[in-house]
C-alpha positions as CSV (number, residue, x, y, z in Angstrom):
1,X,0.0,0.0,0.0
2,X,1.4,3.4,-1.0
3,X,2.0,6.3,1.3
4,X,-0.9,8.3,-0.3
5,X,-3.3,5.4,0.3
6,X,-2.3,5.1,4.0
7,X,-2.5,8.9,4.7
8,X,-5.6,9.6,6.9
9,X,-8.3,11.9,5.8
10,X,-7.8,15.5,6.8
11,X,-9.1,19.0,6.2
12,X,-7.2,20.8,3.3
13,X,-5.7,23.6,5.3
14,X,-2.6,24.2,3.2
15,X,0.8,25.3,4.5
16,X,0.0,29.0,4.7
17,X,-2.8,31.5,3.9
18,X,-1.0,32.3,0.6
19,X,-1.3,28.7,-0.6
20,X,-3.3,28.2,-3.8
21,X,-5.2,25.1,-4.8
22,X,-6.1,23.9,-8.2
23,X,-8.3,21.1,-9.5
24,X,-6.7,17.7,-9.4
25,X,-6.8,15.4,-12.4
26,X,-9.4,13.3,-10.6
27,X,-11.6,16.4,-10.2
28,X,-11.2,17.3,-13.8
29,X,-12.2,13.8,-14.8
30,X,-15.2,13.9,-12.5
31,X,-16.3,17.2,-14.1
32,X,-15.9,15.7,-17.6
33,X,-18.3,12.8,-16.7
34,X,-21.0,15.5,-16.0
35,X,-20.8,16.4,-19.6
36,X,-23.0,13.3,-20.3
37,X,-25.7,14.5,-17.8
38,X,-25.6,18.1,-19.2
39,X,-25.9,16.8,-22.7
40,X,-28.9,14.6,-21.8
41,X,-30.6,17.6,-20.1
42,X,-30.0,19.7,-23.2
43,X,-31.4,17.0,-25.5
44,X,-34.4,16.7,-23.1
45,X,-35.2,20.4,-23.5
46,X,-34.6,20.5,-27.2
47,X,-37.0,17.5,-27.8
48,X,-39.7,19.0,-25.5
49,X,-39.9,22.7,-26.4
50,X,-43.1,23.2,-24.5
51,X,-43.9,24.9,-21.2
52,X,-44.1,21.5,-19.5
53,X,-40.7,20.6,-21.0
54,X,-39.1,23.8,-19.8
55,X,-40.4,23.1,-16.3
56,X,-39.2,19.5,-16.5
57,X,-35.8,20.7,-17.6
58,X,-35.5,23.0,-14.6
59,X,-36.8,20.3,-12.2
60,X,-34.2,17.8,-13.4
61,X,-31.4,20.3,-13.7
62,X,-31.5,21.2,-9.9
63,X,-30.8,17.7,-8.5
64,X,-28.1,17.1,-11.1
65,X,-26.4,20.4,-10.2
66,X,-26.7,19.6,-6.5
67,X,-24.9,16.2,-7.0
68,X,-22.1,18.1,-8.6
69,X,-22.0,20.6,-5.7
70,X,-22.0,18.0,-3.0
71,X,-19.2,15.8,-4.4
72,X,-17.2,18.8,-5.5
73,X,-17.5,20.6,-2.1
74,X,-16.5,17.4,-0.2
75,X,-13.3,17.2,-2.3
76,X,-12.8,20.9,-1.6
77,X,-13.1,20.5,2.2
78,X,-10.9,17.4,2.6
79,X,-7.5,16.3,1.3
80,X,-8.8,13.1,-0.4
81,X,-6.2,12.2,-2.9
82,X,-6.1,8.6,-1.7
83,X,-6.5,5.3,-3.4
84,X,-9.8,4.4,-1.6
85,X,-11.4,7.7,-2.4
86,X,-10.4,7.5,-6.0
87,X,-12.0,4.1,-6.3
88,X,-15.2,5.5,-4.7
89,X,-15.2,8.5,-7.1
90,X,-14.8,6.2,-10.1
91,X,-17.9,4.3,-8.9
92,X,-19.7,7.6,-8.5
93,X,-18.8,8.6,-12.1
94,X,-20.2,5.3,-13.4
95,X,-23.4,6.0,-11.4
96,X,-23.6,9.5,-12.9
97,X,-23.5,8.0,-16.4
98,X,-26.3,5.6,-15.5
99,X,-28.3,8.5,-14.0
100,X,-27.8,10.5,-17.2
101,X,-29.3,7.7,-19.2
102,X,-32.5,7.9,-17.1
103,X,-33.0,11.6,-17.7
104,X,-34.9,11.4,-21.0
105,X,-37.7,9.3,-19.4
106,X,-37.4,10.7,-15.9
107,X,-40.7,12.6,-16.2
108,X,-42.3,10.1,-18.6
109,X,-42.7,6.9,-16.7
110,X,-39.1,6.5,-15.7
111,X,-39.0,8.6,-12.5
112,X,-38.5,5.5,-10.3
113,X,-35.3,4.6,-12.1
114,X,-34.0,8.2,-11.8
115,X,-34.9,8.2,-8.1
116,X,-33.2,4.8,-7.5
117,X,-29.8,5.9,-9.0
118,X,-30.0,9.3,-7.4
119,X,-30.7,7.8,-4.0
120,X,-27.7,5.4,-4.3
121,X,-25.5,8.4,-5.1
122,X,-26.9,10.3,-2.1
123,X,-26.0,7.3,0.1
124,X,-22.4,7.6,-1.1
125,X,-22.1,11.2,0.0
126,X,-23.5,10.3,3.4
127,X,-21.0,7.6,3.9
128,X,-18.2,10.0,2.9
129,X,-19.3,12.5,5.5
130,X,-19.5,9.8,8.1
131,X,-15.9,8.9,7.3
132,X,-15.0,12.5,7.7
133,X,-16.7,12.8,11.0
134,X,-14.8,9.8,12.3
135,X,-11.3,10.8,10.9
136,X,-11.3,14.6,11.2
137,X,-12.2,15.6,14.8
138,X,-11.9,19.4,14.1
139,X,-14.8,19.2,11.6
140,X,-17.1,17.0,13.6
141,X,-19.8,19.6,14.3
142,X,-19.9,20.5,10.6
143,X,-19.9,16.9,9.3
144,X,-22.4,15.8,11.8
145,X,-24.9,18.5,10.6
146,X,-24.3,17.5,7.0
147,X,-24.7,13.7,7.8
148,X,-28.0,14.2,9.7
149,X,-29.6,16.5,7.1
150,X,-28.5,14.4,4.2
151,X,-29.7,11.3,5.9
152,X,-33.2,12.8,6.5
153,X,-33.3,13.7,2.8
154,X,-32.0,10.3,1.8
155,X,-35.0,8.7,3.6
156,X,-37.4,10.9,1.5
157,X,-35.6,9.9,-1.7
158,X,-35.8,6.3,-0.7
159,X,-39.5,6.5,0.0
160,X,-40.1,8.3,-3.3
161,X,-39.0,5.2,-5.2
162,X,-42.0,3.2,-3.9
163,X,-44.8,5.9,-4.0
164,X,-46.7,7.0,-7.2
165,X,-46.4,10.2,-9.0
166,X,-47.0,13.1,-8.3
167,X,-46.3,12.3,-4.6
168,X,-42.9,11.1,-5.7
169,X,-42.1,14.5,-7.1
170,X,-43.3,16.3,-4.0
171,X,-40.9,14.2,-1.9
172,X,-38.1,15.1,-4.3
173,X,-38.8,18.8,-3.8
174,X,-38.8,18.4,0.0
175,X,-35.6,16.4,0.0
176,X,-33.8,18.9,-2.2
177,X,-34.9,21.8,0.0
178,X,-33.5,20.1,3.1
179,X,-30.2,19.4,1.3
180,X,-29.8,22.8,-0.3
181,X,-30.7,24.8,2.8
182,X,-28.5,22.8,5.0
183,X,-25.2,24.5,4.0
184,X,-26.2,28.1,4.8
185,X,-27.9,27.1,8.0
186,X,-25.0,25.0,9.2
187,X,-22.3,27.4,8.5
188,X,-24.1,30.4,10.1
189,X,-25.1,28.5,13.3
190,X,-22.1,26.3,14.1
191,X,-19.8,27.5,16.8
192,X,-16.7,27.7,14.6
193,X,-16.0,27.2,10.9
194,X,-13.2,24.8,10.2
195,X,-10.2,26.4,8.5
196,X,-9.4,25.3,5.0
197,X,-8.0,26.4,1.7
198,X,-10.7,26.3,-0.9
199,X,-10.6,26.1,-4.7
200,X,-14.4,26.0,-5.4
201,X,-14.1,29.3,-7.4
202,X,-12.0,27.4,-9.9
203,X,-14.4,24.4,-9.9
204,X,-17.3,26.8,-10.7
205,X,-15.3,28.2,-13.6
206,X,-14.4,24.8,-14.9
207,X,-18.1,23.8,-14.9
208,X,-19.0,27.0,-16.8
209,X,-16.6,25.8,-19.5
210,X,-18.4,22.5,-19.5
211,X,-21.8,24.1,-20.1
212,X,-20.4,26.5,-22.6
213,X,-19.0,23.5,-24.5
214,X,-22.5,22.1,-24.7
215,X,-23.7,25.4,-26.1
216,X,-21.0,25.3,-28.8
217,X,-22.0,21.8,-29.6
218,X,-25.6,22.9,-30.0
219,X,-24.6,25.7,-32.4
220,X,-22.5,23.2,-34.5
221,X,-25.3,20.6,-34.5
222,X,-27.9,23.2,-35.6
223,X,-25.8,24.5,-38.5
224,X,-24.8,21.0,-39.7
225,X,-28.4,20.0,-39.8
226,X,-29.3,22.8,-42.2
227,X,-26.6,22.0,-44.9
228,X,-25.0,25.4,-44.2
229,X,-27.8,27.5,-45.7
230,X,-26.8,31.1,-45.3
231,X,-29.7,32.2,-43.1
232,X,-28.9,29.4,-40.8
233,X,-25.2,29.9,-40.9
234,X,-25.5,33.6,-40.0
235,X,-27.8,32.7,-37.1
236,X,-25.2,30.1,-36.0
237,X,-22.5,32.9,-36.2
238,X,-24.6,35.1,-33.9
239,X,-25.0,32.1,-31.6
240,X,-21.2,31.6,-31.5
241,X,-20.7,35.3,-30.7
242,X,-23.3,35.0,-27.9
243,X,-21.4,32.1,-26.4
244,X,-18.1,34.1,-26.6
245,X,-19.9,37.0,-24.9
246,X,-21.1,34.8,-22.0
247,X,-17.6,33.4,-21.6
248,X,-16.1,36.9,-21.5
249,X,-18.6,38.3,-19.1
250,X,-18.1,35.5,-16.6
251,X,-14.3,35.0,-16.8
252,X,-12.9,38.5,-17.5
253,X,-14.4,39.9,-14.3
254,X,-14.6,36.9,-12.0
255,X,-13.3,37.2,-8.4
256,X,-11.2,34.2,-7.3
257,X,-11.1,35.2,-3.6
258,X,-14.8,34.7,-2.7
259,X,-14.9,31.4,-0.8
260,X,-11.5,31.8,1.0
261,X,-12.5,35.4,2.0
262,X,-15.7,34.1,3.5
263,X,-14.0,31.2,5.3
264,X,-11.5,33.6,6.9
265,X,-14.1,36.2,7.8
266,X,-16.9,36.3,10.3
267,X,-20.4,34.7,10.1
268,X,-21.7,37.7,8.1
269,X,-19.1,37.1,5.4
270,X,-20.5,33.6,4.8
271,X,-23.9,34.7,3.6
272,X,-22.6,36.5,0.4
273,X,-20.5,33.4,-0.3
274,X,-23.6,31.3,-0.4
275,X,-25.3,33.8,-2.7
276,X,-22.2,33.6,-4.9
277,X,-22.2,29.8,-4.9
278,X,-25.9,29.1,-5.3
279,X,-26.4,31.7,-8.0
280,X,-24.2,29.6,-10.2
281,X,-27.2,27.3,-10.8
282,X,-28.8,30.1,-12.8
283,X,-25.5,30.7,-14.7
284,X,-25.2,27.0,-15.6
285,X,-28.9,26.4,-16.5
286,X,-29.0,29.7,-18.4
287,X,-26.1,28.8,-20.6
288,X,-27.5,25.3,-21.3
289,X,-31.0,26.8,-22.2
290,X,-29.4,29.5,-24.3
291,X,-27.5,26.8,-26.3
292,X,-30.7,24.9,-26.9
293,X,-32.5,28.1,-27.9
294,X,-29.7,29.0,-30.4
295,X,-30.0,25.5,-31.9
296,X,-33.7,25.9,-32.3
297,X,-33.2,29.4,-33.9
298,X,-30.8,27.9,-36.4
299,X,-33.2,25.1,-37.3
300,X,-36.0,27.6,-37.7
301,X,-34.0,30.2,-39.6
302,X,-35.4,29.1,-43.0
303,X,-38.8,28.2,-41.8
304,X,-40.2,31.3,-40.1
305,X,-40.5,32.6,-36.6
306,X,-39.8,30.8,-33.4
307,X,-42.5,29.6,-31.1
308,X,-43.0,31.4,-27.9
309,X,-41.6,28.4,-26.0
310,X,-38.5,28.4,-28.1
311,X,-38.1,32.2,-27.5
312,X,-38.6,31.6,-23.8
313,X,-35.7,29.1,-23.9
314,X,-33.4,31.4,-26.0
315,X,-34.2,34.8,-24.5
316,X,-35.2,33.5,-21.1
317,X,-32.1,31.4,-20.9
318,X,-30.0,34.6,-21.5
319,X,-32.1,36.4,-18.9
320,X,-31.5,33.7,-16.3
321,X,-27.7,33.7,-17.0
322,X,-27.6,37.5,-16.6
323,X,-29.6,37.4,-13.4
324,X,-27.3,34.7,-12.0
325,X,-24.2,36.6,-13.1
326,X,-25.4,39.8,-11.5
327,X,-25.9,37.9,-8.2
328,X,-22.5,36.3,-8.5
329,X,-20.8,39.6,-9.2
330,X,-22.7,41.4,-6.4
331,X,-21.7,38.8,-3.8
332,X,-18.0,39.0,-4.5
333,X,-15.9,41.0,-2.0
334,X,-14.6,43.1,-4.9
335,X,-18.0,43.6,-6.3
336,X,-18.5,45.3,-9.7
337,X,-19.7,49.0,-9.5
338,X,-23.4,49.4,-9.0
339,X,-23.7,51.1,-12.5
340,X,-22.5,47.9,-14.2
341,X,-24.8,45.7,-12.3
342,X,-27.8,48.0,-13.0
343,X,-27.0,47.9,-16.7
344,X,-26.8,44.1,-16.5
345,X,-30.2,44.0,-14.9
346,X,-31.5,46.3,-17.7
347,X,-30.2,43.9,-20.3
348,X,-31.9,41.1,-18.4
349,X,-35.2,42.9,-18.7
350,X,-34.7,43.4,-22.5
351,X,-34.2,39.7,-22.9
352,X,-37.4,39.0,-21.0
353,X,-39.3,41.4,-23.2
354,X,-38.0,39.8,-26.4
355,X,-39.8,36.5,-25.3
356,X,-42.9,38.3,-26.4
357,X,-41.7,41.0,-28.8
358,X,-39.6,38.4,-30.6
359,X,-42.7,37.2,-32.4
360,X,-42.3,40.1,-34.8
361,X,-38.7,39.1,-35.6
362,X,-37.2,36.3,-37.8
363,X,-34.9,33.9,-36.0
364,X,-31.8,35.6,-37.5
365,X,-33.0,39.0,-36.5
366,X,-33.8,37.9,-33.0
367,X,-30.4,36.3,-32.5
368,X,-28.9,39.4,-34.0
369,X,-30.6,41.7,-31.5
370,X,-29.6,39.4,-28.6
371,X,-26.0,39.4,-29.9
372,X,-26.0,43.2,-30.0
373,X,-27.3,43.4,-26.4
374,X,-24.6,41.0,-25.1
375,X,-21.7,42.5,-27.0
376,X,-22.8,46.0,-26.0
377,X,-23.0,44.8,-22.3
378,X,-19.6,43.1,-22.5
379,X,-18.0,46.3,-24.0
380,X,-19.7,48.5,-21.4
381,X,-18.4,46.3,-18.5
382,X,-14.9,46.2,-20.0
383,X,-14.8,50.0,-20.2
384,X,-16.2,50.6,-16.7
385,X,-15.1,47.7,-14.5
386,X,-12.2,47.8,-12.0
387,X,-9.2,45.5,-12.3
388,X,-10.5,42.2,-10.9
389,X,-8.5,39.0,-10.6
390,X,-9.7,36.4,-13.2
391,X,-11.1,33.2,-11.7
392,X,-8.4,31.0,-13.3
393,X,-5.6,33.6,-13.0
């Protein structure tokens, strides 16, 4: 047995406050596996461009995102580069692939299969926190809270397998509420927050790259399916510029100090960090929805106007992204100036209005207007924002 395998689990505290952490190869591999789940969610939305389909996409996106958060944050809290942990994570990755395969039917008669795999993955995270409670004494108050709340939610997930719809979905919602609310409640109410060196800011950035990749794939798929007709190609070009704008607005002005600043501050400093972290679900889901909306616009470029549901996915997806990005930027210790955030909120309102006003525009014209809004917003932010450390810098 190697030395790394024998090393006991411990909090990742680093050697000094100036220590920097970066994602390990295992974490990068773990994030890559989530591409399958994100792709399945995007396909689900594309195939069901109805109000029910949009609601179903949101309902399935949240638990998938929360799985990523839980396993990523566990690896952020603890120095877990050991053989046994790696084996566990490889098993989790296989489980995630199986879970992804259940997504297309999760709301069409296959919800029991989705719940079964999801429940098994929840059991793994509970076992990991039990292990941390046993091996890391200084974090026992924290890990005990997580273990108890996750166990209560686990029971609800387990029961949901055996009850009919829609009661099953109600239990999912209650379980997710318990799990998601546990973090802020725990960190604000425990006596002391365990010291650690975090790299969750980088993990968030890497996941943004993953969902942007799915958006680029959607653009390429849409153009390829139209035999490069010029209306469709121009719409695809606008879609690519939109994706580049989303990338620029997130990364050029991201603050890499958020989580560590909160962990070293007082209890009040923790609340903005949770706003920062949880707002990323809107960033992620908004990018995925935007990619699907762009693909739909490309496919409809030579056929007429988009349906209101397709416009809701395209324009609403951008609005959700901008709303989440505004919250992320507001919560950072080096927040952007209020003028920039207000302009971002104004751009969000314009995107929402285009859900209805877009009925008067052809798909190419609509994507052109959205492109102009985002490029203008990106240029305005670049000319007004202070010098902020990039998230991966």
